N, C-alpha and C positions, 0 to 999 in steps of 0.2 A: 393558364388561368390561375393555378394554385400560387405560382410565384407572384403574380400581381396582387392577389389577396393577401399573401404573406407580407409583402412590402408595404401594404396600406395599414398594417397594425401600428398602433402607437409605438414609438421607439422603445420605451421601457418594457412594454408587453412583449415585443419581439425579442429583446435581449433575454428576458426571463424564459421565454419559450426556447430560445437557442441554447441557453445554459442548461436547461432541464433541471434535474434534482442535484446537480453538482454543487457542493459546498465544501469548505475546508474540512478535511478529515474524512470525507465520504469515500467509499470504495465502490468501484464499478468495473465491469468487464465488457469487452466486445471481441470481435474476431482477432484483434491484434494483441490482446493480453488483458491483464488485470491491473488496475491503476488505483493509486491513492491520490486524492486531490490535495495538493500542498497549498495552493493559493488561488483565489478567484480575483482577477484583476479587472478594473473598469476604468474608463476614461483615459486620462494621460498615462496612468500606470500600464494599461493594456497597450496603448499605442507605442510607448517606449519599449516594452518587452518584445513586441512583434516587429517594430521598425517600420510600421505602416499604419494607415488609418483603420482602426478597428474600434468597436465600442466595448468589447470585453475579450478576455483571454483566460485560460486556466493553466496553471503549472501543475503537472502531474508527475508521479514517480511510477515507473513500471515495476510492479512488485517482484517479478521474477529476475529482471536484469539489474534493477536499481537505477536505470537510466532516467534522468529527469528531462522533461520536455514542456515547453510552453506552446500552446496552440489555441486556435479559435474555431475548432471544428464543432458544429452544432450537434446537440444531442439528437440521436435518431432511434428508430425502432430496433436497431442492432446493438444499442447500448443497454446494459442492464445494471441496475443499482443493486449492490450487495448490502451496504449499510450506510447509515448517516450517523455522525457523531451525536451523542446525547439524545438519541431517540430510544424509546422503550425497546424496540426490536434489536438494537445494537448493544444495549447494556448487558454485559456478562455473557454475551453470545459468542461462541467461537466463530471465526470467519473461515468459511470453506471456499477456497479459490478454485474455479474451474480450470481444467487443463486445456 
């Protein structure tokens, strides 16, 4: 039932929900590591980067390994925002990365 309701959202609202708070320069972590968002891709740029039909994708850098990856995994409750560029919370604040 949840999936049906989710699919009935307008496309733009669904994309924003799936992206979550990720924007270029944002830092976030989940069980696989801590990441910096390098790019948010939409439309043709996302489709070209992923090699399949997608509406969006993000390119991220794993902060501990330096590995860059482009993916289209939706933001979930297991993802946690650390900072967003140009926000009052991130200006001048040191970033503490979880282990």
